VEXKOLPA-659062 format. One line per 3 residues: number of its first residue (from 1); for each residue z, y, x of C-alpha. Coordinates in nm, 2 decimals. Layout:
! VEXKOLPA-659062
NUM	Z Y X | ...
! end
This chain:
! VEXKOLPA-659062
1	6.26 -3.22 1.84 | 6.18 -2.86 1.94 | 5.88 -2.78 2.16
4	6.12 -2.64 2.42 | 6.29 -2.98 2.45 | 5.95 -3.15 2.46
7	5.85 -2.92 2.74 | 6.16 -3.00 2.94 | 6.10 -3.37 2.90
10	5.74 -3.35 3.00 | 5.85 -3.16 3.31 | 6.11 -3.42 3.41
13	5.90 -3.72 3.31 | 6.15 -3.85 3.05 | 6.07 -3.91 2.68
16	6.34 -3.97 2.42 | 6.32 -4.28 2.20 | 6.42 -4.28 1.84
19	6.75 -4.46 1.93 | 6.84 -4.18 2.17 | 6.79 -4.39 2.49
22	6.57 -4.26 2.77 | 6.26 -4.44 2.89 | 6.08 -4.34 3.21
25	5.72 -4.24 3.15 | 5.43 -4.23 3.40 | 5.40 -3.91 3.59
28	5.05 -3.77 3.58 | 4.85 -3.73 3.90 | 4.78 -3.36 3.81
31	4.95 -3.07 3.64 | 4.75 -3.12 3.31 | 5.06 -3.24 3.12
34	5.26 -2.95 3.25 | 4.99 -2.70 3.14 | 4.95 -2.85 2.79
37	5.33 -2.86 2.74 | 5.35 -2.50 2.85 | 5.08 -2.40 2.61
40	5.27 -2.58 2.33 | 5.58 -2.38 2.42 | 5.40 -2.05 2.41
43	5.23 -2.14 2.09 | 5.57 -2.22 1.93 | 5.72 -1.89 2.06
46	5.42 -1.69 1.92 | 5.45 -1.86 1.58 | 5.82 -1.78 1.55
49	5.78 -1.43 1.68 | 5.52 -1.37 1.41 | 5.80 -1.41 1.15
52	6.04 -1.18 1.35 | 5.78 -0.91 1.36 | 5.69 -0.95 1.00
55	6.05 -0.84 0.91 | 6.01 -0.50 1.08 | 5.63 -0.45 1.05
58	5.66 -0.24 0.72 | 5.89 0.01 0.89 | 5.65 0.05 1.18
61	5.34 0.14 0.97 | 5.40 0.52 1.01 | 5.55 0.50 1.36
64	5.38 0.64 1.67 | 5.21 0.40 1.92 | 5.50 0.45 2.16
67	5.76 0.37 1.90 | 5.57 0.05 1.79 | 5.55 -0.06 2.16
70	5.92 0.00 2.22 | 6.03 -0.17 1.90 | 5.82 -0.48 1.96
73	5.94 -0.51 2.32 | 6.30 -0.50 2.20 | 6.23 -0.78 1.94
76	6.06 -1.00 2.20 | 6.34 -0.96 2.46 | 6.61 -1.03 2.20
79	6.43 -1.34 2.08 | 6.37 -1.48 2.43 | 6.74 -1.42 2.52
82	6.87 -1.57 2.20 | 6.67 -1.89 2.25 | 6.71 -1.91 2.63
85	6.33 -1.90 2.69 | 6.22 -1.82 3.04 | 5.87 -1.66 3.06
88	5.69 -1.50 3.34 | 5.63 -1.12 3.33 | 5.26 -1.17 3.25
91	5.34 -1.42 2.96 | 5.59 -1.17 2.81 | 5.35 -0.88 2.83
94	5.08 -1.09 2.67 | 5.31 -1.17 2.38 | 5.40 -0.80 2.34
97	5.03 -0.69 2.34 | 4.94 -0.95 2.09 | 5.22 -0.85 1.85
100	5.13 -0.48 1.89 | 4.78 -0.58 1.79 | 4.92 -0.76 1.49
103	5.10 -0.45 1.37 | 4.84 -0.18 1.46 | 4.51 -0.38 1.44
106	4.35 -0.72 1.40 | 4.57 -0.94 1.62 | 4.37 -1.16 1.87
109	4.05 -0.97 1.79 | 4.18 -0.63 1.92 | 4.08 -0.67 2.29
112	3.74 -0.80 2.18 | 3.68 -0.50 1.95 | 3.76 -0.26 2.23
115	3.53 -0.44 2.48 | 3.21 -0.23 2.48 | 3.00 -0.51 2.63
118	3.06 -0.74 2.32 | 2.81 -0.70 2.04 | 2.93 -0.97 1.80
121	3.25 -1.17 1.74 | 3.25 -1.51 1.56 | 3.58 -1.67 1.45
124	3.53 -2.04 1.36 | 3.87 -2.12 1.22 | 4.19 -2.05 1.41
127	4.11 -2.23 1.74 | 3.76 -2.11 1.82 | 3.64 -1.76 1.89
130	3.30 -1.69 2.03 | 3.14 -1.36 2.13 | 2.79 -1.24 2.20
133	2.75 -1.04 2.52 | 2.41 -0.95 2.66 | 2.24 -1.15 2.40
136	2.42 -1.47 2.50 | 2.70 -1.66 2.32 | 3.02 -1.75 2.51
139	3.36 -1.88 2.40 | 3.67 -1.67 2.48 | 4.03 -1.80 2.53
142	4.18 -1.60 2.24 | 4.30 -1.80 1.94 | 4.48 -1.76 1.61
145	4.81 -1.94 1.54 | 4.68 -2.12 1.22 | 4.47 -2.07 0.91
148	4.73 -1.84 0.75 | 4.71 -1.61 1.05 | 4.33 -1.58 1.01
151	4.37 -1.51 0.64 | 4.62 -1.24 0.71 | 4.37 -1.06 0.94
154	4.09 -1.10 0.69 | 4.31 -0.94 0.41 | 4.40 -0.66 0.65
157	4.02 -0.58 0.68 | 3.92 -0.60 0.32 | 4.23 -0.47 0.13
160	4.18 -0.10 0.23 | 3.82 -0.13 0.09 | 3.94 -0.25 -0.25
163	3.79 -0.60 -0.19 | 3.95 -0.94 -0.21 | 3.91 -1.29 -0.08
166	4.08 -1.59 -0.24 | 4.00 -1.92 -0.40 | 3.82 -1.75 -0.69
169	3.62 -1.53 -0.45 | 3.60 -1.72 -0.12 | 3.35 -1.49 0.06
172	3.33 -1.12 0.12 | 3.13 -0.85 0.31 | 3.32 -0.55 0.44
175	3.32 -0.31 0.73 | 3.57 -0.18 0.98 | 3.66 0.18 1.02
178	3.40 0.23 1.30 | 3.12 0.09 1.08 | 3.11 -0.26 1.23
181	2.99 -0.51 0.97 | 3.23 -0.80 0.87 | 3.16 -1.12 0.68
184	3.44 -1.36 0.60 | 3.43 -1.70 0.42 | 3.72 -1.93 0.36
187	3.78 -2.28 0.23 | 3.67 -2.46 0.02 | 3.33 -2.31 0.12
190	3.41 -2.33 0.49 | 3.52 -2.67 0.61 | 3.65 -2.55 0.95
193	3.90 -2.30 0.81 | 3.87 -1.93 0.75 | 3.58 -1.78 0.94
196	3.50 -1.42 1.04 | 3.18 -1.27 1.18 | 3.19 -0.91 1.30
199	2.87 -0.73 1.40 | 2.99 -0.45 1.62 | 2.84 -0.11 1.64
202	2.87 0.14 1.91 | 3.11 0.42 1.84 | 2.83 0.66 1.95
205	2.51 0.55 1.77 | 2.23 0.43 1.98 | 1.95 0.67 2.06
208	1.59 0.64 2.16 | 1.69 0.68 2.52 | 1.93 0.39 2.48
211	1.67 0.16 2.33 | 1.42 0.25 2.60 | 1.68 0.18 2.87
214	1.75 -0.16 2.70 | 1.38 -0.24 2.71 | 1.34 -0.25 2.33
217	1.02 -0.04 2.35 | 0.87 0.24 2.56 | 0.93 0.61 2.49
220	0.56 0.63 2.40 | 0.60 0.37 2.13 | 0.90 0.56 1.98
223	0.69 0.87 1.98 | 0.42 0.68 1.78 | 0.69 0.57 1.53
226	0.81 0.93 1.51 | 0.46 1.04 1.41 | 0.45 0.76 1.15
229	0.78 0.87 1.00 | 0.69 1.24 1.00 | 0.36 1.14 0.83
232	0.56 0.98 0.56 | 0.44 0.62 0.61 | 0.65 0.36 0.43
235	0.81 0.13 0.69 | 0.97 -0.21 0.68 | 1.15 -0.33 0.99
238	1.14 -0.71 1.00 | 1.29 -0.97 1.23 | 1.52 -1.27 1.26
241	1.90 -1.27 1.25 | 2.05 -1.06 1.53 | 1.71 -0.93 1.64
244	1.81 -0.56 1.62 | 1.66 -0.47 1.28 | 1.94 -0.24 1.17
247	1.96 -0.07 1.51 | 1.59 -0.01 1.51 | 1.60 0.13 1.15
250	1.89 0.35 1.24 | 1.70 0.50 1.54 | 1.37 0.56 1.37
253	1.53 0.69 1.05 | 1.66 0.98 1.26 | 1.29 1.10 1.29
256	1.31 1.21 0.93 | 1.29 1.59 0.93 | 1.61 1.78 0.89
259	1.51 1.96 0.58 | 1.46 1.65 0.37 | 1.71 1.49 0.13
262	1.79 1.13 0.23 | 1.97 0.87 0.03 | 2.09 0.55 0.21
265	2.18 0.24 0.01 | 2.36 -0.06 0.17 | 2.58 -0.35 0.09
268	2.82 -0.24 0.36 | 2.75 0.10 0.51 | 2.62 0.07 0.87
271	2.35 0.33 0.91 | 2.45 0.64 1.11 | 2.20 0.91 1.04
274	2.26 1.25 1.21 | 2.07 1.46 0.96 | 2.28 1.71 0.75
277	2.15 1.63 0.41 | 2.23 1.25 0.38 | 2.39 1.08 0.08
280	2.54 0.74 0.16 | 2.57 0.49 -0.13 | 2.74 0.15 -0.09
283	2.73 -0.15 -0.33 | 3.05 -0.27 -0.48 | 3.15 -0.63 -0.55
286	3.32 -0.74 -0.87 | 3.70 -0.69 -0.90 | 3.96 -0.96 -0.94
289	3.86 -0.99 -1.31 | 3.50 -1.03 -1.22 | 3.41 -0.69 -1.35
292	3.29 -0.36 -1.20 | 3.01 -0.49 -0.97 | 2.75 -0.23 -0.87
295	2.44 -0.39 -0.70 | 2.18 -0.24 -0.47 | 1.93 -0.26 -0.75
298	2.15 -0.03 -0.97 | 2.21 0.21 -0.69 | 1.83 0.22 -0.62
301	1.76 0.31 -0.99 | 2.03 0.57 -0.98 | 1.90 0.72 -0.65
304	1.57 0.80 -0.83 | 1.76 1.04 -1.05 | 1.91 1.22 -0.74
307	1.60 1.40 -0.63 | 1.55 1.21 -0.30 | 1.28 1.29 -0.05
310	1.34 0.96 0.12 | 1.53 0.64 0.03 | 1.65 0.41 0.31
313	1.78 0.07 0.20 | 1.98 -0.12 0.47 | 1.82 -0.45 0.38
316	1.62 -0.60 0.09 | 1.74 -0.95 0.01 | 1.66 -1.00 -0.36
319	1.52 -0.83 -0.67 | 1.59 -0.48 -0.53 | 1.26 -0.53 -0.34
322	1.08 -0.46 -0.67 | 1.26 -0.13 -0.72 | 1.21 -0.04 -0.35
325	0.83 -0.10 -0.37 | 0.81 0.11 -0.69 | 1.00 0.39 -0.53
328	0.76 0.39 -0.24 | 0.47 0.44 -0.48 | 0.60 0.70 -0.71
331	0.69 0.99 -0.48 | 0.94 0.86 -0.22 | 0.67 0.83 0.05
334	0.83 0.77 0.39 | 1.10 0.54 0.26 | 1.23 0.25 0.48
337	1.41 -0.08 0.47 | 1.46 -0.40 0.66 | 1.41 -0.77 0.59
340	1.46 -1.11 0.75 | 1.13 -1.26 0.86 | 0.97 -1.44 1.16
343	0.65 -1.23 1.15 | 0.49 -0.94 0.96 | 0.29 -1.18 0.73
346	0.62 -1.37 0.66 | 0.78 -1.03 0.57 | 0.51 -0.98 0.31
349	0.55 -1.33 0.17 | 0.93 -1.27 0.15 | 0.87 -0.95 -0.04
352	0.66 -1.14 -0.29 | 0.94 -1.39 -0.34 | 1.21 -1.12 -0.37
355	1.00 -0.93 -0.63 | 0.98 -1.25 -0.83 | 1.36 -1.28 -0.80
358	1.39 -0.96 -1.00 | 1.32 -1.16 -1.31 | 1.01 -0.98 -1.41
361	0.72 -1.20 -1.53 | 0.46 -1.04 -1.31 | 0.13 -1.21 -1.20
364	0.12 -1.27 -0.82 | -0.19 -1.06 -0.79 | -0.02 -0.76 -0.94
367	0.28 -0.81 -0.70 | 0.05 -0.82 -0.40 | -0.14 -0.51 -0.51
370	0.18 -0.32 -0.54 | 0.30 -0.44 -0.20 | -0.03 -0.35 -0.04
373	-0.02 -0.01 -0.19 | 0.35 0.06 -0.11 | 0.40 -0.08 0.24
376	0.21 0.09 0.53 | 0.38 -0.03 0.84 | 0.58 -0.33 0.96
379	0.78 -0.29 1.28 | 0.87 -0.65 1.39 | 1.17 -0.71 1.62
382	1.27 -1.03 1.80 | 1.54 -1.16 2.02 | 1.37 -1.33 2.32
385	1.49 -1.63 2.51 | 1.67 -1.42 2.77 | 1.88 -1.26 2.49
388	1.70 -0.92 2.50 | 1.59 -0.75 2.18 | 1.24 -0.60 2.16
391	0.99 -0.46 1.92 | 0.71 -0.72 1.95 | 0.46 -0.61 1.69
394	0.36 -0.30 1.50 | 0.14 -0.40 1.21 | -0.05 -0.20 0.95
397	-0.08 -0.31 0.59 | -0.41 -0.16 0.48 | -0.53 -0.32 0.16
400	-0.59 -0.63 -0.04 | -0.90 -0.86 -0.06 | -0.96 -1.18 -0.24
403	-0.60 -1.16 -0.36 | -0.47 -1.16 -0.01 | -0.28 -0.87 0.15
406	-0.47 -0.74 0.46 | -0.29 -0.66 0.78 | -0.39 -0.58 1.13
409	-0.17 -0.55 1.44 | -0.19 -0.21 1.60 | 0.04 -0.29 1.89
412	0.17 -0.62 2.02 | 0.41 -0.72 2.30 | 0.26 -0.86 2.61
415	0.49 -1.04 2.86 | 0.42 -0.93 3.21 | 0.67 -1.14 3.40
418	1.04 -1.24 3.45 | 1.26 -1.06 3.69 | 1.63 -1.16 3.75
421	1.60 -1.39 3.45 | 1.50 -1.10 3.22 | 1.17 -1.10 3.04
424	0.95 -0.80 3.12 | 0.66 -0.67 2.92 | 0.52 -0.38 2.71
427	0.38 -0.31 2.37 | 0.01 -0.27 2.41 | -0.26 -0.14 2.17
430	-0.47 -0.42 2.03 | -0.79 -0.21 2.02 | -0.78 -0.17 1.64
433	-0.77 0.18 1.49 | -0.53 0.20 1.19 | -0.67 0.34 0.87
436	-0.37 0.58 0.84 | -0.48 0.79 1.15 | -0.60 1.06 0.91
439	-0.25 1.11 0.79 | -0.14 1.27 1.12 | -0.37 1.58 1.12
442	-0.34 1.61 0.74 | 0.03 1.65 0.80 | -0.01 1.89 1.09
445	0.11 1.63 1.34 | -0.04 1.67 1.69 | -0.09 1.34 1.87
448	-0.09 1.33 2.25 | -0.42 1.30 2.44 | -0.55 0.94 2.41
451	-0.36 0.88 2.08 | -0.12 0.62 2.23 | -0.42 0.41 2.35
454	-0.55 0.36 2.00 | -0.94 0.35 2.01 | -1.14 0.64 1.85
457	-1.32 0.61 1.52 | -1.62 0.37 1.54 | -1.91 0.53 1.35
460	-2.08 0.19 1.33 | -1.80 0.04 1.12 | -1.75 0.14 0.75
463	-1.45 0.36 0.69 | -1.20 0.21 0.45 | -1.10 0.42 0.15
466	-0.74 0.55 0.19 | -0.46 0.43 -0.04 | -0.47 0.59 -0.38
469	-0.12 0.74 -0.34 | -0.23 0.94 -0.04 | -0.52 1.11 -0.22
472	-0.32 1.25 -0.52 | -0.22 1.61 -0.49 | -0.28 1.63 -0.11
475	-0.55 1.78 0.10 | -0.83 1.53 0.20 | -0.77 1.33 0.51
478	-0.90 1.50 0.82 | -1.08 1.20 0.95 | -1.19 1.05 0.61
481	-1.55 1.01 0.73 | -1.82 0.92 0.49 | -1.89 0.56 0.42
484	-2.19 0.41 0.60 | -2.25 0.15 0.32 | -2.33 0.20 -0.05
487	-2.58 0.49 -0.02 | -2.89 0.27 -0.09 | -3.18 0.26 0.15
490	-3.52 0.32 0.00 | -3.84 0.17 0.13 | -4.19 0.22 -0.01
493	-4.45 -0.06 0.03 | -4.75 -0.19 -0.17 | -4.70 0.07 -0.45
496	-4.34 -0.04 -0.50 | -4.00 0.11 -0.41 | -3.72 -0.12 -0.27
499	-3.37 0.02 -0.29 | -3.08 -0.18 -0.14 | -2.71 -0.19 -0.21
502	-2.64 0.12 -0.41 | -2.26 0.15 -0.44 | -2.01 0.35 -0.65
505	-2.00 0.63 -0.40 | -1.92 0.99 -0.49 | -2.21 1.20 -0.35
508	-1.98 1.49 -0.27 | -1.71 1.31 -0.08 | -1.91 1.02 0.04
511	-1.63 0.78 -0.06 | -1.59 0.52 -0.33 | -1.47 0.66 -0.66
514	-1.14 0.54 -0.81 | -1.14 0.32 -1.11 | -1.24 -0.03 -1.22
517	-1.56 -0.22 -1.28 | -1.68 0.00 -1.57 | -1.64 0.32 -1.37
520	-1.80 0.17 -1.06 | -2.10 0.03 -1.26 | -2.15 0.37 -1.42
523	-2.14 0.55 -1.08 | -2.38 0.30 -0.92 | -2.64 0.35 -1.19
526	-2.60 0.73 -1.17 | -2.66 0.71 -0.80 | -2.95 0.47 -0.85
529	-3.11 0.71 -1.10 | -3.09 1.00 -0.86 | -3.23 0.80 -0.58
532	-3.53 0.68 -0.78 | -3.61 1.02 -0.91 | -3.60 1.16 -0.55
535	-3.85 0.90 -0.46 | -4.08 0.98 -0.75 | -3.98 0.69 -0.98
538	-3.72 0.63 -1.25 | -3.49 0.37 -1.42 | -3.77 0.28 -1.67
541	-3.99 0.16 -1.38 | -3.74 -0.10 -1.25 | -3.90 -0.44 -1.25
544	-3.63 -0.64 -1.07 | -3.26 -0.59 -1.01 | -2.98 -0.76 -0.82
547	-2.61 -0.69 -0.84 | -2.32 -0.80 -0.63 | -1.98 -0.83 -0.80
550	-1.65 -0.84 -0.62 | -1.51 -1.06 -0.90 | -1.75 -1.27 -1.11
553	-1.50 -1.26 -1.40 | -1.59 -0.89 -1.44 | -1.95 -0.96 -1.53
556	-1.90 -0.91 -1.90 | -1.76 -0.56 -1.85 | -2.04 -0.48 -1.60
559	-2.30 -0.61 -1.84 | -2.17 -0.38 -2.12 | -2.23 -0.08 -1.90
562	-2.56 -0.22 -1.78 | -2.71 -0.25 -2.14 | -2.60 0.10 -2.22
565	-2.84 0.23 -1.95 | -3.11 -0.02 -2.06 | -3.09 -0.04 -2.44
568	-3.43 -0.21 -2.47 | -3.56 -0.48 -2.25 | -3.34 -0.49 -1.94
571	-3.49 -0.56 -1.60 | -3.51 -0.91 -1.47 | -3.24 -0.98 -1.22
574	-2.97 -1.20 -1.07 | -2.62 -1.16 -0.95 | -2.45 -1.25 -0.62
577	-2.11 -1.23 -0.46 | -2.03 -0.91 -0.28 | -2.04 -0.91 0.10
580	-1.73 -0.83 0.30 | -1.84 -0.48 0.42 | -1.86 -0.36 0.06
583	-1.53 -0.53 -0.03 | -1.36 -0.35 0.25 | -1.51 -0.02 0.12
586	-1.34 -0.08 -0.21 | -1.65 -0.15 -0.42 | -1.62 -0.35 -0.74
589	-2.01 -0.37 -0.77 | -2.32 -0.27 -0.59 | -2.68 -0.27 -0.72
592	-3.03 -0.31 -0.56 | -3.36 -0.27 -0.74 | -3.74 -0.30 -0.71
595	-3.93 -0.03 -0.90 | -4.28 0.09 -0.94 | -4.36 0.40 -0.73
! end
């Protein structure tokens, strides 16, 4: 029995039995039965018209929009007359618009793609389509006809990109012509039918002014990030799904100076940089034979041979994190990437895991040391309860101690209230001065008065040694003040000289020297010798010594250097664990002595 016949029976309240006789049925107390029957009728018409349009769609591919519209209107009108279907003007026009979308675009998704207020489209099988608008999810009335209809639209998206989706390869990442990101997954992996997720991007890329207007952060905070980018700090943007990581990365990557060569690497190209010298690389999945795959890791390695000034990876998900970290420490200062994480410390732990996924048998301490050296700044984004996206923390990675990566929040989001159901607040300085502040004047970057609310240098606190990659081939940091620990304080009493905590400090720079325990022990003893001689004593007059080691396992190496300076009877002494101030100064060892005056 046709749907048209069923519609007529539902309207008159008569249902046909199998023997052809008519049996009265109960009339509903509302128009719900009429509405459902009408929907069934329209669904049947749409399904049959799909076949009609399929017969002429090939001939319409090169036609103008006017010709396509006219041809489809003719097909619809002939079909309705031939089958004696009576539709309202609005129903007919809706059918025509849908079919035009089938030929020229993505069918039921076309009006959603053209709606600028929609940021994400989620197709959960043929009968459910959700959108994200203003950070909130809502269901829309559009539907597909069946699973085959959804599959046809997926293939229309991926085929021009040379990608495929089928039983052998049931998931695919792709992009639309406007750069919007698409993920599709089909049965047997999806149990609800073919699904599509489209992350829309604005045809005109978001700017700093846009994000300030959205409340993502203040213009002052973006100026701070601009200074960090120009100072070539390595930046990771972290956050949860849909928190605005890629948008934030896209905006701050535009702070890269115009004269630099930038290489972007992504699974599906999304970044929209406006500099002139940009090379965009996109990973490639395997072909139908399972061959020809090019991964982000391979593109990263290739990028190092392309003379980049900066490398921007859309997202680190796996072993490419190892290559990214290495690139950050071998000349590509100022590189950037994003990663999924709930907080900056989580981002660092995820990086550790991703490096291990590279398949290299590296000790965890070595991985953490590389991460601490490579990553300078983590910009953490979040989607709040009201659906708004904000930068909620800016965190410095400043070193490693006791096998733990050290971080400190420079700015954090403080909620000030709720107005019209929207969360209000601002990124505020935490009162901690980052160790990279010397990078700004060293790079000729002028900071505004007040330095974004960051407190000035505290002379009472020891200045931390800058990262090694910053002190190679560059001018000394402008605010690299001398350490206030490790110089040894001499006190004379009772015919003896007491010298405390002599560290491996270079007398000329006032900072800890580079190197390991052997070099640090040698420098400590040289400094100790000079101090004793200045006080009228010498190493030979030492009667008691104490040493503090950062790592007790390094005692044997320290002792080898110690006995070189005292080949005969060595002074009596004892060892202790190093205090935190000396650890933060980068010392491996410090030495105190008592000697005859």
